[in-house]
C-alpha positions in Angstrom: 22.6 -25.3 42.2 23.3 -26.8 38.8 19.5 -27.1 38.2 19.0 -23.4 38.9 21.8 -22.4 36.6 20.5 -24.6 33.8 17.0 -23.3 34.1 18.3 -19.7 34.1 20.3 -20.4 30.9 17.3 -21.8 29.1 15.2 -18.7 30.0 18.0 -16.3 28.9 18.5 -18.2 25.6 14.9 -17.9 24.5 13.4 -14.7 25.8 11.5 -13.8 22.6 9.3 -16.9 22.6 7.5 -15.8 25.8 4.9 -13.7 24.0 2.2 -15.2 21.7 1.8 -13.3 18.4 -0.2 -16.0 16.6 -3.9 -15.9 15.7 -6.2 -13.7 13.7 -6.0 -9.9 14.2 -8.0 -7.0 12.8 -8.0 -3.3 13.1 -7.5 0.0 11.2 -4.8 2.4 10.2 -4.4 6.1 9.2 -1.6 7.5 7.2 -0.5 9.4 4.1 0.4 8.5 0.5 2.3 10.4 -2.1 3.8 9.8 -5.6 3.8 10.8 -9.2 2.0 9.7 -12.4 2.8 10.5 -16.0 -0.2 10.7 -18.4 -0.3 10.0 -22.1 -1.0 7.7 -25.0 2.0 5.4 -24.3 1.4 3.0 -27.2 1.7 6.0 -29.6 4.6 7.5 -27.7 2.6 10.6 -26.9 3.4 12.2 -23.5 1.0 14.2 -21.4 1.5 16.0 -18.1 3.0 14.7 -14.9 0.6 14.7 -12.0 1.8 14.8 -8.4 -0.6 12.7 -6.2 -1.1 12.6 -2.4 -3.8 12.2 0.2 -4.5 11.2 3.8 -5.3 7.5 3.9 -7.7 5.6 6.2 -8.1 1.9 6.0 -9.1 -1.5 7.5 -6.7 -4.3 8.2 -7.0 -8.1 8.7 -4.1 -10.5 9.3 -3.4 -14.1 10.2 -0.2 -14.9 12.0 1.7 -18.1 12.9 4.7 -18.2 15.3 7.7 -20.4 15.5 9.9 -19.3 18.4 11.3 -15.8 17.4 9.8 -15.7 13.9 6.2 -14.7 13.0 4.9 -15.3 9.5 1.5 -15.1 7.8 -0.6 -12.9 5.5 -2.7 -9.8 5.6 -5.3 -7.9 3.7 -5.7 -4.1 3.6 -8.5 -2.0 2.1 -8.2 1.9 2.0 -8.8 5.0 0.0 -6.0 6.0 -2.4 -4.1 9.0 -3.6 -5.3 12.0 -5.7 -3.7 14.6 -7.9 -4.7 17.3 -10.4 -3.1 19.7 -12.9 -5.4 22.6 -13.8 -6.9 23.2 -17.2 -4.4 25.0 -19.4 -1.4 23.1 -18.3 0.8 22.3 -21.3 2.6 19.1 -22.2 4.6 17.7 -25.2 1.5 16.2 -26.7 -1.6 15.7 -24.4 -2.2 19.1 -22.7 -5.0 19.9 -20.3 -6.8 22.0 -22.9 -10.4 20.9 -22.4 -10.4 20.2 -18.6 -8.2 19.5 -15.6 -5.8 16.5 -15.8 -6.6 14.2 -12.9 -5.4 11.0 -11.3 -7.7 9.7 -8.6 -7.1 6.3 -7.1 -10.4 6.1 -5.3 -9.7 2.8 -3.4 -7.1 0.1 -3.4 -6.5 -3.2 -1.7 -3.4 -5.2 -0.9 -2.9 -8.9 -0.2 0.5 -9.6 1.2 2.7 -12.3 2.7 4.6 -11.2 5.9 7.7 -12.4 7.7 8.8 -10.9 11.0 11.5 -11.3 13.7 11.0 -10.6 17.4 13.6 -8.2 18.8 12.1 -8.9 22.2 8.8 -10.5 23.4 6.8 -7.3 22.7 8.6 -5.9 19.6 8.6 -7.3 16.1 10.1 -6.0 12.8 8.7 -7.4 9.6 8.8 -7.3 5.8 5.9 -7.8 3.4 5.3 -8.3 -0.3 2.2 -9.0 -2.3 -0.4 -8.0 -4.8 -2.1 -4.6 -5.0 -5.3 -3.8 -6.9 -7.1 -0.4 -7.2 -9.9 1.6 -8.9 -8.8 4.7 -10.7 -10.6 7.6 -12.3 -9.4 10.7 -14.2 -7.6 11.6 -17.3 -8.3 14.9 -19.1 -11.8 15.8 -17.7 -14.6 16.7 -20.1 -13.0 14.8 -23.0 -12.6 11.4 -24.6 -9.5 11.0 -22.5 -11.6 10.8 -19.3 -12.6 7.5 -17.8 -12.2 4.9 -15.1 -10.7 1.4 -14.7 -9.3 -1.1 -12.3 -5.6 -2.0 -12.2 -3.4 -4.7 -10.6 0.2 -4.4 -9.6 2.4 -5.1 -6.5 3.4 -3.7 -3.1 6.5 -4.2 -1.0 7.2 -2.7 2.5 8.0 -3.2 6.1 7.3 -2.0 9.6 7.6 -2.4 13.3 4.8 -3.8 15.7 4.6 -3.4 19.4 2.4 -5.5 21.6 0.9 -3.3 24.3 -1.5 -5.9 25.7 -2.2 -9.6 25.4 -4.6 -8.9 22.5 -3.5 -5.4 21.3 -0.8 -4.4 18.9 0.2 -1.0 17.5 2.3 -0.7 14.4 3.9 1.7 11.9 4.9 0.8 8.4 6.1 2.1 5.0 5.0 0.7 1.7 5.7 1.1 -2.0 2.7 0.6 -4.3 2.7 0.2 -8.1 -0.7 -0.5 -9.6 0.8 -0.8 -13.1 -0.8 1.2 -16.0 -4.0 3.1 -15.2 -6.4 3.3 -18.2 -8.7 6.2 -18.5 -10.6 7.1 -21.8 -10.2 6.6 -25.5 -7.8 8.7 -27.6 -8.4 10.1 -31.0 -10.3 7.0 -32.2 -12.5 5.4 -29.6 -11.7 1.7 -29.2 -8.1 2.1 -30.5 -6.0 4.6 -28.6 -6.2 4.6 -24.8 -5.2 7.5 -22.6 -3.1 6.1 -19.6 -1.1 7.0 -16.6 2.0 5.3 -15.3 3.6 5.8 -11.9 3.6 4.7 -8.3 3.2 6.0 -4.8 4.5 5.4 -1.2 2.4 5.2 2.0 3.3 5.6 5.6 0.7 4.3 8.1 0.1 4.0 11.9 -2.4 1.4 13.1 -3.8 -0.8 15.8 -4.8 -4.4 15.6 -6.8 -6.5 18.0 -6.8 -10.3 18.4 -10.2 -12.2 18.3 
């Protein structure tokens, strides 16, 4: 009788360690991103227009997990398209107006590399937080002018989510992230090689995805 009670106590005390979340997982996600970017020549203190950005997002995901009882930690890599926004030609601003062409911010693609730390609420459900680097390719500026161009930018991302194991090797998840790529550089200003037309801002993403262990 004492043996049965002791065994039952051990099982009740560690229910979250019964499921294995470790290993290498890969999958894809769909979602939506939205935010704002302010354009201008910031070194000269010259403001342009504010561009609202958004777009549906589709991406690929790879992660490596390690488990220690009720905690799961590791890293992941995401690659997806980014957000897009446009203010039409003729939109005015304090300094840089959209006189020659549309004012555009187009993050054509971005990638994140994050560290993750999660807690098992039960054997099949995990909540987690993540933080890491974000890098993207941006195009836009004031189209058909010296203020149009493209560049790469590097910043950070922070977020969190919930994962649910629906099979031994299958997980579905939802997460929310904040992404700041730093300053996006487009074209030259009044004097090529000296002034640079930029955009500063950030955006948030919400995603639903599925991962498979292999």
